[in-house]
VMD Tcl script that draws the C-alpha trace (Angstrom):
set ca {
  {-0.07 -0.21 0.00}
  {1.39 3.21 -0.89}
  {0.65 6.49 0.45}
  {0.66 9.83 -1.34}
  {1.52 13.09 0.45}
  {-0.70 15.88 -0.50}
  {0.66 19.34 -0.67}
  {-1.20 22.27 -0.19}
  {-0.43 23.55 -3.94}
  {-2.24 20.39 -5.03}
  {-5.20 20.41 -3.17}
  {-8.41 21.84 -5.10}
  {-10.92 24.51 -3.91}
  {-13.09 21.67 -2.91}
  {-10.44 20.37 -0.40}
  {-10.24 23.70 0.99}
  {-13.85 24.17 1.88}
  {-14.16 20.97 3.57}
  {-10.98 22.21 5.69}
  {-12.50 25.58 6.68}
  {-14.45 25.79 9.82}
  {-16.38 28.71 11.61}
  {-15.46 32.04 10.20}
  {-14.96 35.04 12.83}
  {-18.05 36.88 11.25}
  {-19.92 33.65 12.20}
  {-18.90 33.36 15.76}
  {-19.35 37.24 16.35}
  {-22.93 36.98 15.02}
  {-23.59 34.14 17.38}
  {-22.15 36.12 20.24}
  {-24.04 39.26 19.62}
  {-27.29 37.21 19.50}
  {-26.46 35.55 22.67}
  {-25.78 38.93 24.26}
  {-29.00 40.19 23.19}
  {-30.78 37.41 24.73}
  {-29.07 37.82 27.97}
  {-29.83 41.58 27.91}
  {-33.55 40.66 27.84}
  {-33.56 37.68 30.11}
  {-31.50 38.59 33.13}
  {-33.66 41.74 34.40}
  {-36.63 39.75 34.09}
  {-35.18 37.00 35.87}
  {-33.86 39.38 38.77}
  {-37.50 40.79 39.03}
  {-39.14 37.64 39.03}
  {-36.66 36.44 41.87}
  {-37.15 39.39 43.85}
  {-41.25 39.19 43.73}
  {-40.63 35.38 44.84}
  {-38.67 36.63 47.81}
  {-41.61 39.58 48.85}
  {-44.12 36.64 48.63}
  {-41.97 34.33 50.73}
  {-41.20 37.11 53.57}
  {-44.92 37.92 53.55}
  {-45.93 34.21 54.38}
  {-43.13 34.40 57.14}
  {-44.55 37.43 58.69}
  {-47.92 35.83 58.84}
  {-46.09 32.52 60.45}
  {-44.35 34.95 62.80}
  {-47.75 36.39 64.05}
  {-49.36 33.11 64.50}
  {-46.13 31.88 66.49}
  {-46.27 34.92 68.76}
  {-50.16 34.44 69.38}
  {-49.83 30.85 70.15}
  {-46.75 31.69 72.54}
  {-48.66 34.38 74.37}
  {-51.51 31.86 75.04}
  {-49.25 29.04 75.91}
  {-47.01 31.38 78.17}
  {-49.66 33.57 79.36}
  {-47.65 36.64 78.73}
  {-48.01 39.53 76.38}
  {-45.94 39.24 72.85}
  {-44.56 42.56 71.10}
  {-43.77 42.55 67.82}
  {-41.05 45.20 66.83}
  {-39.25 46.28 63.64}
  {-35.60 46.67 64.22}
  {-33.62 48.42 61.44}
  {-29.77 48.10 60.74}
  {-27.62 49.05 57.69}
  {-28.45 46.08 55.42}
  {-31.26 44.17 57.02}
  {-34.38 44.83 58.93}
  {-36.15 42.30 61.15}
  {-39.34 41.83 62.94}
  {-38.84 40.40 66.29}
  {-41.45 38.74 68.48}
  {-40.35 39.58 71.94}
  {-42.05 38.57 74.97}
  {-42.82 40.88 78.28}
  {-41.51 40.23 81.50}
  {-44.49 39.43 83.47}
  {-48.08 39.54 82.37}
  {-48.03 43.38 81.68}
  {-48.31 45.33 78.41}
  {-45.07 47.17 78.77}
  {-41.52 45.66 78.09}
  {-38.62 46.51 80.04}
  {-36.33 44.80 77.68}
  {-37.35 47.36 74.64}
  {-34.21 49.47 75.12}
  {-31.84 46.56 75.37}
  {-33.35 45.33 72.24}
  {-33.05 48.34 70.31}
  {-29.37 48.22 70.86}
  {-28.77 44.86 69.47}
  {-28.73 44.04 65.64}
  {-30.73 41.30 64.03}
  {-27.85 39.00 64.19}
  {-27.13 39.03 67.91}
  {-30.94 38.46 68.89}
  {-32.16 35.10 69.84}
  {-35.81 35.38 69.60}
  {-38.09 34.38 66.82}
  {-37.75 36.79 63.98}
  {-38.13 37.28 60.20}
  {-35.06 38.78 58.48}
  {-35.93 41.14 55.50}
  {-33.27 42.74 53.16}
  {-33.25 46.59 53.20}
  {-34.05 46.26 49.19}
  {-37.59 45.11 50.31}
  {-39.64 48.23 51.61}
  {-41.80 47.67 54.59}
  {-45.17 49.78 54.29}
  {-47.93 50.51 56.48}
  {-51.21 51.65 55.39}
  {-52.39 54.86 56.48}
  {-56.14 55.53 55.20}
  {-55.57 55.76 51.54}
  {-51.88 56.12 51.17}
  {-48.79 53.99 52.22}
  {-46.14 55.19 54.43}
  {-42.67 53.49 55.50}
  {-43.09 51.27 58.61}
  {-41.35 53.02 61.34}
  {-38.70 51.52 63.59}
  {-40.32 50.21 67.03}
  {-43.20 48.52 68.16}
  {-45.62 47.37 65.56}
  {-48.61 45.86 67.84}
  {-48.76 43.53 71.09}
  {-50.76 40.21 71.27}
  {-52.42 39.94 74.55}
  {-52.88 36.36 76.31}
  {-55.94 37.59 77.86}
  {-57.72 38.38 74.72}
  {-55.80 36.22 72.51}
  {-55.90 38.86 69.81}
  {-53.68 41.74 68.39}
  {-54.03 44.98 70.08}
  {-54.92 47.09 66.88}
  {-55.99 46.46 63.13}
  {-53.30 47.25 60.71}
  {-51.85 46.43 57.02}
  {-48.30 45.98 56.64}
  {-46.99 45.96 52.93}
  {-43.97 44.39 51.56}
  {-43.07 45.95 48.17}
  {-39.92 46.54 46.02}
  {-39.82 50.33 46.30}
  {-40.81 53.28 48.77}
  {-43.47 55.41 47.74}
  {-45.57 52.99 45.88}
  {-48.19 50.39 46.38}
  {-46.54 47.12 47.84}
  {-46.37 43.92 46.08}
  {-47.91 41.71 49.10}
  {-49.68 42.69 52.14}
  {-50.04 41.09 55.63}
  {-53.07 41.97 57.40}
  {-53.38 41.93 61.30}
  {-57.25 42.04 62.28}
  {-58.16 41.82 65.97}
  {-61.19 39.64 65.41}
  {-60.06 37.60 62.06}
  {-56.44 36.94 62.90}
  {-53.70 37.48 60.26}
  {-53.22 36.88 56.55}
  {-51.20 37.29 53.95}
  {-52.15 38.10 50.17}
  {-50.86 39.91 46.68}
  {-51.86 43.37 46.95}
  {-54.61 44.12 44.48}
  {-55.29 48.04 44.72}
  {-58.49 47.63 46.62}
  {-59.15 48.79 50.02}
  {-59.97 45.62 51.78}
  {-56.97 43.41 51.15}
  {-56.98 39.74 51.61}
  {-60.72 39.57 51.56}
}
mol new
graphics top color blue
foreach p $ca { graphics top sphere $p radius 0.5 }
foreach p [lrange $ca 0 end-1] q [lrange $ca 1 end] { graphics top cylinder $p $q radius 0.2 }
display resetview
């Protein structure tokens, strides 16, 4: 069997076409299409991820309120729900009062601590999620401090309120958590109506 060596000068055009691969222009075209798809997809993915986080945190708040109510009845103590804000995070803490009174003597000590130092039931919320309080027809930022209390004697929260969780301040929230004295706690998606979660 004899092998012939093939020199480049002897190769025809057909042979060169078979040896060619992807050109630079073709690869740049594919990369530009991929970049355009990523430019469209990534912002939608991040907004969907934040919407999921807001929904999850609203359910966690509802669970925290139910836990505080159950512990208040079980321990025969008043539970205070407080908002603490730090540089990059905010948390809502369920704090029992000392004794059976409505006043908590540990509130000053709690406000001096960060969310990571507290060993009480709480929900941690990143600062890019805004916490809003419904005041008549508008929404205002939820102030730091006590939000409401749960009295073990009545087994109910001390007031009615609606807390909203959203992706920006000054606008309507994406999800709300309602606190009702006689109906309990509920979370739902905000639908721009006065009676949320009904």
